[in-house]
Each structure stands twice: as structure tokens, then as C-alpha cells.
PLY file of the C-alpha trace (Angstrom):
ply
format ascii 1.0
element vertex 57
property float x
property float y
property float z
element edge 56
property int vertex1
property int vertex2
end_header
264.74 220.68 -15.08
264.54 217.71 -17.43
266.86 219.38 -19.96
269.56 219.39 -17.29
269.16 215.64 -16.88
269.37 215.12 -20.64
272.47 217.34 -20.81
274.11 215.40 -17.97
273.42 212.07 -19.68
274.73 213.38 -23.01
277.90 214.70 -21.38
278.46 211.39 -19.57
277.93 209.47 -22.79
280.32 211.74 -24.67
282.89 211.30 -21.90
282.61 207.52 -22.09
283.00 207.62 -25.87
286.13 209.75 -25.55
287.55 207.36 -22.95
286.80 204.42 -25.23
288.59 206.03 -28.17
291.58 206.85 -25.99
291.67 203.28 -24.66
291.71 201.90 -28.21
294.51 204.28 -29.20
296.49 203.29 -26.08
295.99 199.58 -26.86
297.30 200.10 -30.40
300.33 202.04 -29.13
301.10 199.37 -26.54
300.95 196.68 -29.26
303.36 198.70 -31.42
305.70 199.21 -28.46
305.61 195.50 -27.60
306.44 194.64 -31.21
309.39 197.05 -31.14
310.66 195.63 -27.86
310.38 192.10 -29.25
312.31 193.07 -32.38
315.02 194.76 -30.33
315.23 191.78 -27.97
315.67 189.37 -30.87
318.34 191.62 -32.41
320.21 191.78 -29.11
320.05 188.00 -28.69
321.38 187.51 -32.21
324.18 190.02 -31.60
325.09 188.24 -28.37
325.27 184.92 -30.22
327.45 186.47 -32.91
329.72 187.99 -30.29
330.08 184.75 -28.35
330.83 182.90 -31.59
333.52 185.45 -32.49
335.33 185.15 -29.15
338.15 182.60 -29.36
338.07 179.86 -26.75
0 1
1 2
2 3
3 4
4 5
5 6
6 7
7 8
8 9
9 10
10 11
11 12
12 13
13 14
14 15
15 16
16 17
17 18
18 19
19 20
20 21
21 22
22 23
23 24
24 25
25 26
26 27
27 28
28 29
29 30
30 31
31 32
32 33
33 34
34 35
35 36
36 37
37 38
38 39
39 40
40 41
41 42
42 43
43 44
44 45
45 46
46 47
47 48
48 49
49 50
50 51
51 52
52 53
53 54
54 55
55 56
């Protein structure tokens, strides 16, 4: 009976480790996505400024 308890604890620990690794990978991907969105936003703002400067008044 005690081996079942040890197996359950080991499986729970392994599950938590897997969830931790996946959380770290998700955090890294979200940071990369945020950096890409920031870069695109800055490029769009610069293009909008260039366009408004090119329009004759």
C-alpha cells in the first residue's frame, strides 16, 4: 500500500515539474510576442508620421 502513496507523490511531483517548465516556456513566448508587437507598433507610428508629413496641407 505504501508504494502506491510513493507513486502518487512522484506522479504529482512530475506533473508539477512539467507544468513549471511549460509556464516558463509560455512566459518566454509571451515576452517575445510582446517585443514583436512593440516593434510593429513603433514601425506603424513612424510610418504614420512619415505619411502625415508627406501629405500636403
